[in-house]
KOLPARO-470452 format. One record per atom (N, C-alpha, C): x negated, y negated, z; residue in three letters. Coordinates in steps of 0.001 Angstrom, whole numbers, padded with zeros to 6 digits, always signed. Atoms other than C-alpha are relative to their C-alpha. Layout:
% KOLPARO-470452
XYZALA ...
END
This chain:
% KOLPARO-470452
+001308-001334+001136UNK -107251-115859+084788UNK +001577+000589-000746UNK -001894-000560-000050UNK -103197-114085+085035UNK +000883-000675-000396UNK -001191+000973-000208UNK -101443-116837+085927UNK -000723-001884-000456UNK +000149+001277+001165UNK -103082-120051+083741UNK -000257-001091+001478UNK +000125+001365-001810UNK -103942-121671+087681UNK +000568-000396+000617UNK -001553+000591-001296UNK -100938-122083+088866UNK -000240+001451+001064UNK +000261-000474-000881UNK -100483-120396+092370UNK +001655+001316-000337UNK -001135-000766+000205UNK -097470-117441+091535UNK -000064+001038-001054UNK -000316-001145+001143UNK -096289-114579+089221UNK -000411-000396-001309UNK +000610+000859+001166UNK -097301-115360+085922UNK +001973+001053-001493UNK -001021-000717+000610UNK -094543-114401+083312UNK -000642+000833-001237UNK +000792-000333+001057UNK -095090-111523+081462UNK -001216+001674+000706UNK +000924-000834-000568UNK -097578-109740+084218UNK -000138+000484+001612UNK -000254-000534-000938UNK -097479-107360+086789UNK -001528+000076+000860UNK +001657-000256-000358UNK -101068-107348+088884UNK +000484+000470+001305UNK +000123-000469-001864UNK -100693-105318+092224UNK -000984+000742+000964UNK +000943-000477-001216UNK -102766-104286+094620UNK +000581+000230+001599UNK -000076-000632-001610UNK -102596-101628+097255UNK -001364+000323+000511UNK +001852-000212-001798UNK -105274-101607+100405UNK +000740+001141+000116UNK -000389-001041-000904UNK -105827-098281+102047UNK -000784-000047+000499UNK +001395-000518-000665UNK -107683-096618+104389UNK -000855-001180+000566UNK +000519+000742-000889UNK -108737-099127+106576UNK -000854+000808+000789UNK +001298-001091-001432UNK -112023-098113+109057UNK -000002-001729+000499UNK +001173+002376-000622UNK -112901-101645+111616UNK -000780+001250+001056UNK +001150-000856-001289UNK -116132-100488+113871UNK +000221-001188+000263UNK +000578+000988-001041UNK -116227-102888+116704UNK -001588+000099-000192UNK +001125+000165-000735UNK -119951-103584+117541UNK -000078-000255+001655UNK +000363-000739-001287UNK -121048-102510+121469UNK +000382-001737+000534UNK -000201+001386-001210UNK -121121-107014+122342UNK +001685-000323-000735UNK -001008+000703+000293UNK -117449-107223+120703UNK +000722-000782-000689UNK -000407+001680+000993UNK -118104-110528+118833UNK -000368+000424-001768UNK -000077+000973+001377UNK -118667-109460+115395UNK +000886+001947-000684UNK -000712-000833+000472UNK -117111-106051+113008UNK -000275+000255-001005UNK -000372-000190+001708UNK -117739-103727+109974UNK +001586+000211-000123UNK -000441-000812+000668UNK -115672-102679+107894UNK +001184+000562-001493UNK +000052-000583+001456UNK -114177-101119+104621UNK +001724+000643-000342UNK -001059-000194+000993UNK -110860-100603+102445UNK -000424+000786-001543UNK +000890-001092+000800UNK -110969-098491+099785UNK +002506-001758-001054UNK -000747+000547+001227UNK -108195-100788+096572UNK +000256+000348-000870UNK -000105-000789+000837UNK -106227-099504+093894UNK +000805-001153-000739UNK -000481+001414+000555UNK -104792-102685+091258UNK +000911+001191-001017UNK -001213-000220+000794UNK -101771-101479+088789UNK +000219-001608-000570UNK -000838+000830+001302UNK -101491-103827+085919UNK +000445+000221-001163UNK -000861+000164+000520UNK -099711-104543+083345UNK +000304-001663-000575UNK -000291+001670+000911UNK -098677-107224+080279UNK +001218+000912-000573UNK -001089+000107+001000UNK -095212-107088+078375UNK -000807-000360-001355UNK +000084+000998+001385UNK -095678-107933+074985UNK +000018-001085+000198UNK +000208+001734-000060UNK -093811-111516+075538UNK -000977-000572+000647UNK +001905+000532-001231UNK -096991-112157+078094UNK -000787-000163-001486UNK +001489+000241+001451UNK -099268-112227+074473UNK +000804-000304-000539UNK -000112+000009+001973UNK -096810-112429+071489UNK -001431-001940-000759UNK +000561+001649-000182UNK -097891-116446+072386UNK -001360-000755-000853UNK +000625+000314-000790UNK -101074-116025+073204UNK -001166-000509-001244UNK +000950+000876+000697UNK -103687-118841+070916UNK -001117+000550-000685UNK +000965-000693+000003UNK -106109-116495+070802UNK -000024+001193-000928UNK -001221-000798+001026UNK -105057-114289+067906UNK -000984+002344+000699UNK -000005-000686-000904UNK -107698-111832+069900UNK +000504+000813+000528UNK -001275-000694-001239UNK -105969-111681+072570UNK +001231+000857-000243UNK -001499-000446+000230UNK -102774-111132+070957UNK -000700+001363-001079UNK +000696-001152+001032UNK -104785-107872+068751UNK -000733+001134+001301UNK +000511-001213-000881UNK -106321-106266+071387UNK +000762-000140+001401UNK -000324+000247-001009UNK -104693-107432+074760UNK +000326+001895+000230UNK -000270-001578+000054UNK -104893-104405+076619UNK +001372+000142+001444UNK -000815-000083+000357UNK -101411-103466+077587UNK +001115+000358+001702UNK +000006-000684-000975UNK -101403-101630+081015UNK -001538+000656+000574UNK +001854-000916+000798UNK -105053-100323+082587UNK +000337-000266+001770UNK -000173-000322-001788UNK -105583-099336+086829UNK -001577-000526+000107UNK +001371+000557-001596UNK -108549-100723+089226UNK -000005+000322+000679UNK -000382-000724-000895UNK -110053-099317+091509UNK -001718-000556+000942UNK +001014+000037-000581UNK -112933-100466+094445UNK +000110+000077+001424UNK +000563+000135-000938UNK -114399-099927+097925UNK -000337-001884+000272UNK +000611+002194+000061UNK -114376-103981+099410UNK -000420+000587+001495UNK +000469+000109-000479UNK -116344-103654+102359UNK -000873-001548+000660UNK -000452+001191-000240UNK -116664-106626+104810UNK -000450-000300+001817UNK +000133-000436-001594UNK -117963-107981+108105UNK +000378-001504+000539UNK -000744+000476-001103UNK -116239-109391+110816UNK -000253-000994+001569UNK +000438+000495-001253UNK -117924-112376+113778UNK +000705-000686+000032UNK -000463+000678-001065UNK -116297-114596+116076UNK -000905-000108+001082UNK +000700+000772-001164UNK -118581-116490+118489UNK +000314+000195+000756UNK -000611-000045-000835UNK -116182-117052+120474UNK +000847+000532+000950UNK -000996-001322-000279UNK -113347-114390+120784UNK -000503+001399+000051UNK +000511-000975+000182UNK -114735-110899+121882UNK +001167+000782-001097UNK -000983-000745+001522UNK -113243-108177+118748UNK +000675+000773+001781UNK -000249-001535-000408UNK -111314-105759+121065UNK +001232+001143-000619UNK -001335-000343+001162UNK -108383-103453+119883UNK +001176-001026-000356UNK -001784+000639+000132UNK -105524-105335+120983UNK -000084-001256-000891UNK -000556+000858+001043UNK -106355-108325+119082UNK -001111-000002-001560UNK +000513-000643+000972UNK -108014-106618+116337UNK +001053-000161-001453UNK 
END
């Protein structure tokens, strides 16, 4: 979306993700764990990044700066190596 399909930063765009408050709970058998963390994303675009957009609506209504945040939840599983405090 922001990089035009290429890997790497795009001219005039800033998208920074702050990941924090990790909580990991290992199951009794040591073969799986549940985790959660919070993310706060800071985004912004410079006028130069949107002035040449071929879509006139994008040029007129483009956000210049915004924040996003969410709670991420995930399940980690390893069938061969038990999760321990030393290999998380």
